[in-house]
C-alpha positions as CSV (number, residue, x, y, z in Angstrom):
1,P,-40.2,23.5,-37.6
2,S,-40.3,25.8,-40.6
3,T,-37.6,28.1,-39.0
4,D,-35.7,25.1,-37.5
5,T,-36.1,26.6,-34.0
6,Y,-35.9,24.5,-30.9
7,I,-36.6,26.0,-27.5
8,E,-34.9,24.0,-24.8
9,K,-37.1,23.0,-21.9
10,D,-36.4,25.1,-18.8
11,S,-35.6,22.7,-15.9
12,A,-35.6,25.5,-13.3
13,I,-37.8,24.5,-10.3
14,N,-39.4,26.9,-7.9
15,E,-37.6,26.0,-4.6
16,Q,-40.5,26.8,-2.3
17,I,-43.0,24.7,-4.3
18,D,-40.6,21.9,-4.6
19,K,-40.0,21.8,-0.9
20,M,-43.8,21.9,-0.2
21,R,-44.3,19.0,-2.7
22,H,-41.7,16.9,-1.0
23,G,-43.2,17.8,2.5
24,A,-46.6,16.8,1.3
25,T,-45.3,13.5,0.0
26,R,-43.6,12.8,3.3
27,A,-46.8,13.6,5.2
28,L,-48.8,11.2,3.0
29,L,-46.3,8.3,3.6
30,E,-45.7,8.9,7.3
31,S,-49.2,9.9,8.6
32,S,-52.7,8.6,8.4
33,D,-54.5,11.9,9.0
34,V,-53.5,13.8,5.9
35,I,-55.7,15.3,3.2
36,I,-54.0,17.0,0.2
37,V,-55.9,19.3,-2.1
38,A,-54.0,20.1,-5.3
39,S,-54.2,20.5,-9.0
40,V,-53.5,17.4,-11.1
41,S,-50.2,18.9,-12.3
42,C,-48.9,19.0,-8.7
43,I,-49.2,15.2,-8.2
44,Y,-49.4,13.4,-11.6
45,G,-45.7,12.4,-11.6
46,L,-45.6,10.7,-8.2
47,G,-45.8,7.2,-9.5
48,A,-46.2,4.0,-7.5
49,P,-45.7,4.6,-3.7
50,E,-44.0,1.2,-3.5
51,E,-41.3,2.2,-5.9
52,Y,-40.9,5.6,-4.2
53,L,-40.5,3.8,-0.8
54,A,-38.0,1.3,-2.3
55,M,-35.8,4.2,-3.3
56,M,-35.7,5.7,0.2
57,L,-32.8,5.5,2.7
58,F,-33.7,4.3,6.2
59,L,-30.9,4.6,8.9
60,A,-30.9,3.8,12.6
61,E,-28.3,3.9,15.3
62,G,-26.3,0.7,15.5
63,Q,-27.3,-0.3,11.9
64,E,-24.6,-2.1,9.9
65,I,-24.0,-0.3,6.7
66,S,-20.9,1.2,5.3
67,R,-20.3,4.9,4.6
68,E,-19.7,4.1,0.9
69,D,-23.0,2.3,0.6
70,V,-24.8,5.3,2.0
71,I,-23.0,7.6,-0.4
72,M,-23.9,5.4,-3.3
73,K,-27.6,5.2,-2.2
74,L,-27.7,9.0,-1.9
75,A,-26.3,9.4,-5.4
76,L,-29.0,7.0,-6.8
77,M,-31.6,9.2,-5.0
78,Q,-30.3,12.1,-7.1
79,Y,-28.5,13.9,-4.2
80,N,-25.5,15.9,-5.3
81,R,-22.3,15.7,-3.4
82,S,-21.1,19.3,-2.6
83,D,-18.5,19.9,0.1
84,I,-18.7,23.6,-0.5
85,E,-22.3,24.7,-1.0
86,F,-24.6,22.8,1.4
87,A,-28.2,23.2,0.1
88,R,-31.4,21.2,-0.3
89,G,-30.8,18.0,-2.2
90,T,-27.0,17.8,-1.5
91,F,-24.7,15.9,0.9
92,R,-21.2,16.4,2.1
93,V,-18.6,13.9,3.4
94,R,-16.0,14.7,6.0
95,G,-14.0,11.7,7.3
96,E,-16.5,9.4,9.0
97,T,-19.3,11.9,8.9
98,V,-21.9,12.3,6.2
99,D,-24.2,15.4,6.3
100,V,-27.4,15.2,4.3
101,F,-29.7,18.1,3.5
102,P,-33.1,16.4,2.8
103,S,-35.2,17.6,-0.1
104,D,-38.3,18.3,2.1
105,Q,-36.4,20.5,4.6
106,D,-35.1,24.1,4.7
107,S,-33.9,24.5,8.3
108,R,-32.8,21.1,9.4
109,A,-30.2,18.7,8.0
110,L,-29.0,15.3,9.1
111,R,-25.5,14.3,10.3
112,I,-24.7,10.6,10.2
113,L,-21.5,9.5,12.1
114,F,-20.0,6.2,11.2
115,F,-17.7,3.9,13.3
116,G,-16.3,1.4,10.8
117,N,-19.3,-0.2,9.0
118,E,-21.8,0.9,11.6
119,V,-24.0,3.9,12.2
120,E,-22.7,5.3,15.5
121,S,-25.1,8.3,15.8
122,I,-27.7,10.4,13.9
123,C,-28.3,14.0,14.7
124,E,-30.4,16.8,13.3
125,I,-28.2,19.9,12.7
126,D,-28.6,23.5,11.7
127,P,-27.5,23.5,8.0
128,L,-26.0,27.0,8.3
129,T,-24.0,26.7,11.5
130,G,-23.6,22.9,11.7
131,N,-24.7,23.0,15.4
132,T,-26.5,19.9,16.7
133,L,-30.2,20.5,17.3
134,Q,-31.0,17.0,18.7
135,R,-29.9,13.4,18.5
136,I,-32.3,11.0,17.0
137,A,-32.5,7.2,17.0
138,S,-33.4,6.8,13.3
139,C,-34.2,8.7,10.2
140,A,-35.8,8.3,6.7
141,V,-34.2,10.2,3.8
142,Y,-36.5,10.9,0.8
143,P,-35.4,11.0,-2.9
144,V,-34.6,14.5,-4.3
145,S,-36.9,13.9,-7.3
146,H,-40.4,12.3,-7.5
147,F,-39.2,10.7,-10.7
148,V,-36.5,8.6,-9.1
149,T,-37.1,4.9,-9.9
150,S,-35.2,1.6,-10.0
151,E,-32.7,0.7,-12.7
152,E,-34.9,-2.2,-13.9
153,S,-37.9,0.2,-14.3
154,I,-35.7,2.6,-16.3
155,R,-34.4,-0.2,-18.6
156,Q,-38.0,-1.4,-19.3
157,A,-39.1,2.2,-19.9
158,V,-36.3,3.0,-22.3
159,V,-37.1,-0.1,-24.4
160,T,-40.8,0.9,-24.6
161,I,-40.0,4.6,-25.4
162,K,-37.5,3.6,-28.2
163,K,-40.2,1.3,-29.7
164,E,-42.8,4.1,-29.6
165,L,-40.2,6.5,-31.1
166,K,-39.6,4.3,-34.1
167,E,-43.3,4.1,-34.8
168,H,-43.7,7.8,-34.5
169,V,-40.7,8.6,-36.7
170,V,-42.2,6.4,-39.5
171,E,-45.5,8.3,-39.2
172,L,-43.7,11.7,-39.5
173,L,-41.7,10.5,-42.5
174,K,-44.9,9.3,-44.2
175,E,-46.3,12.8,-43.8
176,G,-43.2,14.3,-45.3
177,K,-42.0,15.8,-42.0
178,Q,-38.3,15.0,-42.2
179,L,-37.2,17.8,-39.9
180,E,-39.7,16.9,-37.2
181,A,-38.7,13.2,-37.4
182,Q,-35.0,14.0,-37.2
183,R,-35.5,16.4,-34.2
184,I,-37.7,14.1,-32.2
185,E,-35.4,11.1,-32.8
186,Q,-32.2,13.1,-31.9
187,R,-33.8,14.6,-28.7
188,T,-35.4,11.4,-27.5
189,L,-32.3,9.2,-28.0
190,Y,-30.2,11.8,-26.2
191,D,-32.7,11.8,-23.3
192,M,-32.7,8.0,-23.2
193,E,-28.9,7.9,-23.0
194,L,-29.0,10.3,-20.1
195,L,-31.6,8.2,-18.4
196,E,-29.5,5.0,-18.8
197,E,-26.4,6.7,-17.5
198,T,-27.7,9.0,-14.7
199,G,-31.3,7.8,-14.1
200,F,-32.6,11.3,-14.9
201,C,-32.9,13.8,-17.8
202,P,-34.3,17.3,-18.3
203,G,-38.1,17.1,-18.9
204,I,-38.3,13.6,-17.4
205,E,-42.0,14.2,-16.8
206,N,-42.6,13.9,-20.5
207,Y,-41.6,10.2,-20.2
208,S,-42.9,9.4,-16.7
């Protein structure tokens, strides 16, 4: 604070560790014979399994759901639309086809073909070549981030965080720490605005 220096949190994530973390989460939710040994920092942000499951996208052949609803759900799950660079955590749309590169995979992606408001077929594809590997009857798409949660939970959290922020700012001002009070208020309010608009912010684990 004495030099008025603020070091921005680096939000870069190790790709391999992130993929393994999502793979481990998937195994926990889908299997009953899984034991995970990890440091606390690897798992502390996972949250309630019920909320995580509620944010997932389940699709099956013949299911009635529009392409637009699937795109909206993917966006809520923090997937980025990218018709050029197809990488983990992205999806692309071409006509009636939606390709999704799940967050827990590195060599398989999903291709969902629609006929009107119905899922006509689901295939696993090679993300590099686009070639079909196999046709599957159903699939489960997991969120990109472990911090994805419902809008209602975010609204409740933002109210609580802002209340706690006010109390902390008052404490800092009483101690004569004007700069610290100004910085934490500015930073937190910015993060809360991002949370309300996008459902995510850099350093979200600080608030989780």
